[in-house]
C-alpha positions, 0 to 999 in steps of 0.5 A: 095677664101678669100674676107674678108675685110682687118683688121688693127693691131698694134704692142706692143713691150716691151723691156729692154736693148736690143739695139743690137737686135732691129735694126734686129727684128724691121726691119723684122717687118717693111719689112712685106707686111702688116704693122701695123697702130701703132708700140708701143715700151714700153721701160724700158732700163737703157738708154732710150734715146739710145733706142728711138734714135735707134728706130726712126732711124730705122723708118726713114730708113724704111720710112713706114706710120706706126705711131711710139709711144715710151713710157718710162716705169718707171717699168721694167716688161714685163707684166707691159710694155705690159699693158702700150703699150696696152693702146695706141692700137686702132686697132682691132688686136694687136701683142705682139712680143718679142724684140728678135723674128725674123719674116719671110716674110709674117708672119703678112699677114698669121696671119691676114688672120686668123682673117679676115676669122673669121667673127664670131669672135670665134678666140681670139688668133693667133700664128705663127709657130716656125721656126727652124732657123733665116730667110735667109739673115737676117744678113749682114755677114755669122754669126749672131751678137752673139751666142745664149747661149749654154743652149738655143741651147742645150735645143732646140735640147733636146726638139726635141728629148725627147719632144714627150716622155715628152708630153706623160708621163709628160705633162705640163698643160700650155705648153701642145702641142698636149695634150692641148685638153685632159687637157683644153677641145676640141673645134670644129674648123672652117671648113675654118682653113684647107684651111689656113693651120692652126689648133687650139692650146692651150696655146701660148708662148709670142714671138708668141702672137697676140690677138683680142684687145677686147679679151686681154682687157677683160682679163684686159691685162697681169697679173702683179702679176707674177713678173718682169720677169713674167714667164708664163704671155703668157700662162696665157693670152692665157689660158684666151683667150681659156676660151671664144675663140679659139686659132689658130696656123697659120702654114704659118706664121713663127718666130724664137726666137733668144734669146739674151744671158744673165741671165734673173733673178737669178737662185733661182728666176727662179727655184722658178717661174718655180714652183709657177708661173706654179701652179698659172697660171694652177690653175687660169684657171683650171676647177673643178676636177683633170684634170689639177691638177693631171698632174701638180703635176707629171710634177713638180716632173719631172721638179725638176728631170731635174734641178737635172741633170743640177746642175753642175753649180752655176746657176743650183744649185741655180735654183734647190734650188728655185725649191725645195722651190716652190715644197715644197709649191706646195700643198698650191697653188694646194689646194687653193680655187679660191678666195684665190689663188692669196693671197697664191701665193703672200705670197709664192713668197715674203716669 
């Protein structure tokens, strides 16, 4: 029986030009049995006043006691915006959901149970499990407000088929799923985790992130050097947590990443970041030796091969060119001493 004292939490939501999904995603967060003390929106939208009006209207309708803080971010970038919101966090736990993530009922409660049972303070990051579809009844009609892009739907189905094979042959160090113990080191789980239907995990994707506030602040927040789109900022922060703490997946908590349609960044930049950001983050946290670097190089070649197969569109061709640029400079980062890694990464990104 869990008699641990209740802990408070805040939510930091970074958003930009996503006004259509906010009424859906935020309402699901505000319909939880456990509510945040503060809900902090860091907005970099072209029309900030529209977003502010929408969010304030949602809160008036919800009539919850949660304090709403809406911040105007002068800089567009998820790392910068999350760090801006983090400055206003006062609770011991903070969630960083994406603006297009859909929470199932009980998500906040099940995540918080892990922190509350962790009386020794060994858990730094807790992630809900990934749901295969959106919560039932979340949309007013039988169809969602928009269709996810074909490549997102195809990628999700493909991952379920080839994912286990890919993990065995070409494990991605910063998205290592069941291989994370081999790559980043095994830890002994607390005995009570099984009672909560939870398990230790490795790096965590951004739309599932929550942290002990002290843990994410000790890392100085999210790495703003990763660019506006900040690809792998989530892996970077959760790997930082993994160095000193444990990361946990709470399987009774579930979320669905709806993924608003639209191009995040141009294809060339996406391909380049898929290489350089991945190398930078992996090497930033890698212990001495080949345990991370060897599978990393193998995965980079595999990723480029995947991009070759998807080069039938202009975006795909641009992405492939960016990836080839990153791959051609990969060894410079892989061989970089720790104190030179950031300088080399930034130079390659801006060349």
